[in-house]
Each structure stands twice: as C-alpha cells, then as structure tokens.
C-alpha positions in Angstrom: -148.6 -10.3 -54.9 -151.3 -12.5 -56.4 -151.1 -15.5 -58.6 -153.7 -17.1 -60.9 -154.7 -19.5 -58.1 -157.1 -18.6 -55.4 -155.4 -18.7 -52.0 -158.7 -18.5 -50.0 -161.7 -19.7 -51.9 -165.0 -18.0 -51.5 -168.1 -19.4 -53.2 -168.8 -18.1 -56.7 -172.3 -17.2 -57.9 -173.3 -20.7 -59.1 -171.9 -22.3 -55.9 -174.3 -20.0 -54.0 -177.1 -21.2 -56.1 -177.6 -18.0 -58.1 -179.6 -19.0 -61.2 -177.3 -17.9 -64.0 -178.0 -19.7 -67.3 -175.9 -21.3 -69.9 -173.2 -24.0 -69.9 -169.8 -22.8 -68.7 -166.3 -24.1 -69.6 -164.3 -26.1 -67.0 -163.1 -23.1 -65.1 -166.0 -20.7 -65.9 -163.3 -18.2 -66.9 -162.0 -16.4 -70.0 -159.1 -18.9 -70.0 -161.6 -21.6 -71.0 -161.1 -20.1 -74.5 -158.2 -21.9 -76.3 -155.1 -19.7 -76.7 -156.0 -17.2 -74.0 -153.9 -16.7 -70.8 -154.3 -14.4 -67.9 -151.7 -12.9 -65.5 -152.3 -11.1 -62.3 -150.0 -9.0 -60.1 -150.8 -6.9 -57.1 -148.8 -4.3 -55.2 -150.1 -4.0 -51.6 -148.4 -2.1 -48.8 -149.6 -2.3 -45.1 -149.4 1.3 -44.3 -149.3 4.7 -46.0 -145.9 5.9 -47.1 -144.5 9.0 -45.2 -146.8 11.9 -45.8 -149.2 10.0 -48.0 -152.9 9.7 -47.2 -153.4 6.0 -48.2 -151.5 2.8 -48.5 -150.5 1.6 -52.1 -152.9 -1.1 -53.0 -153.1 -1.6 -56.7 -152.0 -4.0 -59.5 -152.3 -5.0 -63.2 -154.2 -7.7 -65.1 -152.8 -9.0 -68.4 -154.6 -11.0 -71.1 -152.4 -12.6 -73.6 -153.8 -14.1 -76.8 -151.8 -17.0 -78.4 -149.3 -17.0 -75.3 -147.2 -19.8 -76.8 -146.4 -18.2 -80.1 -142.8 -17.1 -80.7 -144.0 -14.6 -83.4 -146.8 -12.1 -82.7 -150.2 -13.2 -83.9 -152.6 -10.5 -84.9 -156.2 -11.1 -83.5 -159.3 -9.7 -85.2 -161.1 -7.4 -82.6 -163.9 -4.9 -82.2 -164.4 -2.2 -79.6 -167.4 -0.3 -78.1 -167.6 2.7 -75.8 -170.9 3.0 -73.8 -169.8 5.9 -71.6 -166.4 7.4 -72.3 -165.1 8.6 -69.0 -162.1 6.2 -69.3 -159.2 5.0 -71.4 -158.3 2.1 -73.6 -155.3 2.7 -75.8 -155.0 1.3 -79.4 -158.7 1.5 -80.1 -158.4 3.9 -83.0 -156.4 1.3 -84.9 -158.7 -1.5 -83.9 -161.6 0.5 -85.4 -159.8 1.1 -88.6 -157.6 -1.9 -89.0 -159.7 -4.5 -87.3 -157.1 -6.1 -85.1 -154.5 -5.7 -82.3 -151.2 -7.3 -81.7 -149.8 -8.4 -78.4 -151.2 -8.4 -74.8 -154.0 -6.4 -73.1 -153.2 -4.9 -69.7 -155.7 -3.4 -67.3 -154.5 -1.3 -64.4 -155.4 1.9 -62.5 -156.0 5.3 -64.2 -152.7 6.8 -63.4 -150.6 3.8 -64.4 -151.7 3.5 -68.0 -148.4 5.0 -69.2 -146.2 2.6 -67.2 -148.2 -0.4 -68.3 -148.0 0.8 -72.0 -144.2 1.3 -71.6 -143.6 -2.0 -69.8 -145.7 -4.0 -72.3 -143.8 -2.6 -75.3 -140.5 -3.5 -73.6 -141.8 -7.0 -72.8 -142.9 -7.5 -76.4 -139.4 -6.3 -77.7 -137.9 -9.1 -75.6 -140.5 -11.8 -76.1 -140.6 -11.4 -79.9 -137.0 -10.5 -80.4 -136.7 -11.9 -83.9 -139.7 -9.9 -85.1 -138.8 -6.5 -83.5 -135.0 -6.6 -83.8 -134.8 -7.5 -87.5 -133.9 -5.2 -90.4 -137.5 -4.0 -90.9 -138.8 -1.4 -88.4 -142.1 -2.2 -86.7 -144.3 -0.3 -84.5 -145.9 -1.7 -81.3 -149.3 -0.4 -80.0 -150.6 -2.5 -77.1 -154.0 -2.3 -75.6 -153.9 -0.7 -72.1 -157.2 0.0 -70.2 -157.9 1.5 -66.8 -160.3 2.1 -64.0 -159.9 4.5 -61.0 -158.9 3.0 -57.7 -158.1 6.2 -55.8 -160.6 5.6 -53.1 -158.7 2.7 -51.6 -155.3 3.1 -53.2 -152.8 6.0 -53.1 -153.1 6.4 -56.9 -151.0 9.6 -57.0 -148.0 7.7 -55.6 -147.6 6.2 -59.1 -146.4 3.0 -57.4 -146.9 0.5 -60.3 -143.4 -0.2 -61.8 -142.2 -1.8 -65.1 -141.2 -4.9 -63.1 -144.8 -5.2 -61.8 -146.2 -5.1 -65.3 -143.7 -7.6 -66.6 -144.4 -9.9 -63.7 -148.2 -10.1 -64.7 -147.1 -10.7 -68.3 -144.6 -13.4 -67.4 -147.2 -15.1 -65.1 -150.0 -15.2 -67.7 -151.3 -18.8 -67.7 -154.4 -20.8 -68.6 -156.6 -22.4 -65.9 -158.4 -20.8 -63.0 -158.3 -17.0 -62.6 -158.2 -15.5 -59.2 -161.0 -13.0 -58.8 -161.9 -10.1 -56.5 -159.0 -8.1 -55.0 -156.5 -9.3 -57.6 -154.4 -7.7 -60.3 -155.8 -4.5 -61.6 -158.9 -5.1 -59.6 -157.1 -4.9 -56.3 -158.8 -1.8 -54.9 -161.8 -1.5 -57.2 -165.3 -0.9 -55.9 -168.6 -2.1 -57.5 -172.0 -0.9 -56.4 -170.7 0.3 -53.1 -169.2 -3.0 -52.3 -165.6 -4.2 -52.8 -165.4 -5.1 -56.6 -162.4 -6.1 -58.8 -161.6 -8.9 -61.1 -164.3 -11.3 -62.3 -164.7 -13.8 -65.1 -167.1 -16.3 -66.6 -167.5 -18.4 -69.8 -170.0 -20.1 -72.0 -169.9 -23.1 -74.3 -171.7 -23.0 -77.6 -172.3 -25.3 -80.6 -172.5 -23.9 -84.2 -173.0 -26.1 -87.1 -171.9 -29.2 -85.0 -168.7 -27.4 -84.0 -168.0 -26.6 -80.3 -166.8 -23.2 -79.3 -166.1 -21.2 -76.2 -166.8 -17.5 -75.3 -165.2 -16.1 -72.1 -165.2 -12.6 -70.4 -163.1 -10.9 -67.9 -164.2 -7.7 -66.1 -162.5 -5.1 -64.0 -165.7 -4.1 -62.1 -165.4 -0.6 -60.5 -168.8 0.8 -61.4 -172.4 1.3 -60.1 -173.9 2.6 -56.9 -175.5 0.6 -54.1 -179.2 1.2 -54.9 -178.7 0.2 -58.5 -177.3 -3.3 -57.7 -179.4 -6.1 -59.3 -178.7 -9.8 -59.2 -180.6 -12.1 -61.5 -183.4 -9.6 -61.7 -183.6 -9.0 -58.0 -183.0 -5.4 -56.6 -180.5 -6.5 -54.1 -179.0 -3.2 -53.5 -182.2 -1.7 -52.2 -182.2 -4.3 -49.5 -178.6 -3.6 -48.4 -178.7 0.2 -47.9 -177.9 -0.3 -44.2 -174.4 -1.5 -45.0 -172.1 1.5 -45.3 -170.8 1.8 -48.8 -167.5 3.3 -47.6 -167.6 6.1 -50.2 -170.6 8.3 -51.0 -173.3 6.7 -52.9 -172.5 8.4 -56.2 -170.8 6.4 -58.8 -167.2 7.3 -59.3 -165.7 4.3 -61.1 -165.7 2.5 -64.5 -165.8 -1.0 -65.9 -163.6 -2.7 -68.5 -165.1 -5.7 -70.2 -162.9 -8.1 -72.4 -164.6 -10.7 -74.5 -162.6 -13.5 -76.0 -163.8 -16.3 -78.2 -162.5 -19.0 -80.6 -165.6 -18.5 -82.8 -164.3 -17.3 -86.2 -165.5 -13.7 -86.6 -164.6 -10.8 -88.8 -163.8 -7.4 -87.1 -167.2 -5.9 -87.7 -168.8 -8.9 -86.1 -166.6 -8.5 -83.1 -167.6 -4.9 -82.8 -171.3 -6.0 -82.6 -170.2 -8.6 -80.0 -168.6 -5.8 -77.9 -171.7 -3.8 -78.0 -173.7 -6.6 -76.3 -171.5 -6.3 -73.3 -173.4 -3.1 -72.5 -176.5 -5.2 -72.0 -174.6 -7.5 -69.7 -173.5 -4.7 -67.3 -177.0 -3.3 -67.5 -178.4 -6.4 -66.0 -176.5 -5.6 -62.9 -178.3 -2.3 -62.7 -176.0 0.4 -64.1 -177.3 2.9 -66.6 -173.8 3.8 -67.5 -173.3 6.7 -65.1 -171.7 10.0 -66.0 -168.6 9.4 -64.1 -168.1 5.9 -65.5 -165.9 4.7 -68.4 -167.8 1.6 -69.8 -165.4 0.2 -72.4 -165.6 -3.1 -74.1 -163.3 -5.1 -76.4 -164.0 -8.3 -78.1 -161.5 -10.5 -79.9 -161.3 -13.9 -81.6 -158.3 -16.3 -81.5 -159.6 -18.0 -84.8 -158.0 -17.3 -88.2 -154.7 -17.2 -86.4 -151.8 -16.2 -88.8 -148.5 -15.0 -87.4 -147.2 -11.6 -88.4 -145.2 -11.8 -91.7 -142.6 -9.5 -93.4 -144.4 -10.0 -96.7 -148.1 -10.7 -96.1 -150.2 -12.2 -99.0 -152.1 -9.7 -101.2 -155.3 -11.6 -100.7 -156.4 -13.3 -97.5 -159.0 -16.0 -96.9 -160.8 -16.1 -93.6 -163.5 -18.1 -91.9 -166.4 -16.3 -90.3 -169.6 -17.4 -88.7 -172.8 -16.4 -90.6 -174.7 -13.5 -89.1 -177.9 -15.6 -88.7 -176.0 -17.6 -86.0 -175.5 -14.7 -83.8 -178.4 -14.6 -81.4 -177.1 -17.4 -79.1 -173.7 -15.8 -79.2 -175.1 -12.5 -78.1 -177.0 -14.2 -75.3 -173.8 -15.9 -74.1 -172.0 -12.5 -74.0 -174.8 -10.9 -72.0 -175.1 -13.8 -69.6 -171.3 -14.1 -69.1 -170.8 -10.5 -68.4 -173.6 -10.3 -66.0 -172.1 -13.3 -64.1 -168.5 -12.2 -64.2 -169.5 -8.9 -62.4 -171.2 -10.8 -59.6 -168.2 -13.3 -59.4 -166.0 -10.3 -58.9 -168.0 -9.1 -56.0 -168.5 -12.4 -54.3 -164.8 -13.2 -54.5 -163.7 -9.8 -53.2 -162.4 -9.2 -49.6 -163.3 -6.3 -47.4 -160.6 -3.7 -47.7 -160.1 -1.8 -44.3 -159.8 1.9 -44.0 -156.8 3.9 -42.9 -155.6 5.5 -39.6 -156.7 9.0 -40.7 -160.3 8.0 -40.5 -161.0 7.0 -44.2 -163.7 4.3 -44.3 -163.0 1.0 -45.8 -165.2 -0.9 -48.3 -167.0 -4.0 -47.2 -167.4 -7.1 -49.4 -170.9 -8.1 -50.2 -172.2 -10.4 -47.4 -172.9 -13.9 -48.9 -175.5 -14.8 -46.2 -177.5 -11.6 -46.8 -177.4 -12.0 -50.6 -178.6 -15.7 -50.3 -181.5 -14.7 -48.0 -182.7 -11.9 -50.3 -182.5 -14.2 -53.3 -184.4 -16.9 -51.4 -187.1 -14.4 -50.4 -187.6 -13.6 -54.1 -187.7 -17.4 -55.0 -184.6 -16.8 -57.1 -182.3 -19.3 -55.6 -181.5 -22.7 -57.0 -183.1 -25.5 -54.9 -179.8 -27.2 -54.3 -178.4 -24.1 -52.6 
C-alpha cells in the first residue's frame, strides 16, 4: 500500500538539473492548489495467483476538490479528448452542465466499474445529510483509466471497494508520491516504467497570486518518441530493453487544477492545452492511446443547495490574461510526465519469462542532457 509520502526518494526533474521553466508551488504538485487533496492506494502481490499469468500490481489515485467540505461543492470544469481510446466517466454532463461533483478516481481499465461504485458509496456516507434527505439526488463521479495489463493481472479484477475507499480516505494535501503509486502502480511510459506524476506553477494576475497544478497517470508513448526538454532522449536509449514491444499500448490521463476563477468554457480551453504538454514529451497521440484531459477550478465555491438561486454571479478571468496560464499548463504537464518516470522503480518480470520494465536510468539521462548542453549548471 502506498501513502502520500515518498518512502524512498529519487531525484525529481529539477533536482537532476533538467531545465524546466516556471515557478512552482512548495511541493511542485497538484496539491499546491488550495482545496485540492490527493489519495493513493496500491494493491501489490508478490507472486501470481494460482493459474494466473501475472501478479496483481495495481491501484487507484483519488483527487478530491474541497476535501474539508461537509456538503458537496460543485466545481466548474472542462474536458478534452485528444485520442479517444480510453474512458473518463461523467464527461457528457461536464460538457453540458459545466461542472462535476465529488472526487475524481483514476485506476486501471478493468476497474472503472468498481471505482465508480465505491466512490458513490463513499459520497453517500461522507455527505450523509445531502444524500439521505427527503430530496432524491443523483451522483455521477469522474472515473478515468489507463491499461496496466502488461505488468498487472488486470483480468483478476483485484481492485476492491475497500481499496478505492482507502484512497479516498487518505486524500491529503502536501507532497504526492510519484511513480509506482496509486493508479500508476503498473503503468509504462515511453518503454520505461511510468505512473503517477505531478507538477505546479505559480502565477500573478492583476496583482493576485494563483496556483495551477497537474497530475498525470502516464502510460503512453514509445521509446523512440521520448523527448526531454527538447532533447531526443529516447533515440539514445534504444539499447535498453523496453520490456514490451516498441508499439504504444497505453494512455494518459491529465488532471489540471487551479484556483484561478474560470468559467466552464475557459476550463475546456485550458484542458485542450494539456495536449501540447504531452506532445512536448514526444507523443503524437498514438492510435492505441486514450489521451484525456480534465481541468477544474476551486474558485467560485458554493455548496450544493436544495433551492439554488435563480441567478448566479461568478468571477472569471478575462480571456486576454490566458497566454501565461496556457504556458503554465503546457510546462507543468511536460514536467509531470518526466517526474512520473524519474520516480518510478523498475518492475521485475515473472517466472513464466515475461520481461519486466526498467525505470529510466538517471545517470544516462543526465549524460545525454549534458551532451546537448541542456542541463542546468548547478547539476
């Protein structure tokens, strides 16, 4: 089981001297955004179950807006699908209604149903006064997935209601454990071990300070595409076995959170810019990839009401202020993917001869970046 604290620290991108731009929050994580919490829970077994080909090695990641609220707080949101070979529930209503209610959960492809069921049950208990009153209410949480069936016995359907609830109950602010954690436990990125990654950026708009943060579940790309800060790193590491064949088989989920006040149509525009962020790492959005993005704002917070006002007043940033916000999204997404790969640990293969997936070697990466004069002098 994982927690929100790293148990064995590996240097992140900036600690290695990779020249990512922008000012980050204190944890360089999505939790730098006020009123955003993250929970992680992994389910890992040492050996395959009887008659099964792989061990169970999977998990779930939860992102909870307004985690201290006793009444559900709708958050304005926008979504974007770059390549649609994947799933994110609740997006039809986000596109029409402009908001979602409750947590986001990210897991493996075959556990979407369990995560959806467990999240609803958690909300029924967490917000008892709201959902057990005289007025019937529906719950439609956001559940997203990427495929971990190369390293995990995905057909064992091992994720349980208790596992999902554990991730929801553990949601906290502060540092976020990356790599082989939560829903990212067995994910693969660019032929190396991938998983959970995060980053943040600080901005000032009209003399007011804001934060934008992203969390990715990186399971996309193939080795020869991998680009780091403009350097074609993957082409220099083709000698390291990717474990699976070179073709892309995975997906990426990108969650963008901010406390900048935005309307739903603006958040949709923000979500689209996440595409450029993953493109910087080299992916063209492969045919087998589900590249799905969600952006939400914790601003304009107003708890769910039985009798909402007929007219609402909201604050929103002017469109002319968006260029630095777009750049912050692109930079943070690019960095979060690399953070996921740098934090990841090699996952061994199995006794039946299946190959494992290696973590990207830090020393090789640093040398390549130095050869291209793309390393900070202090590194």
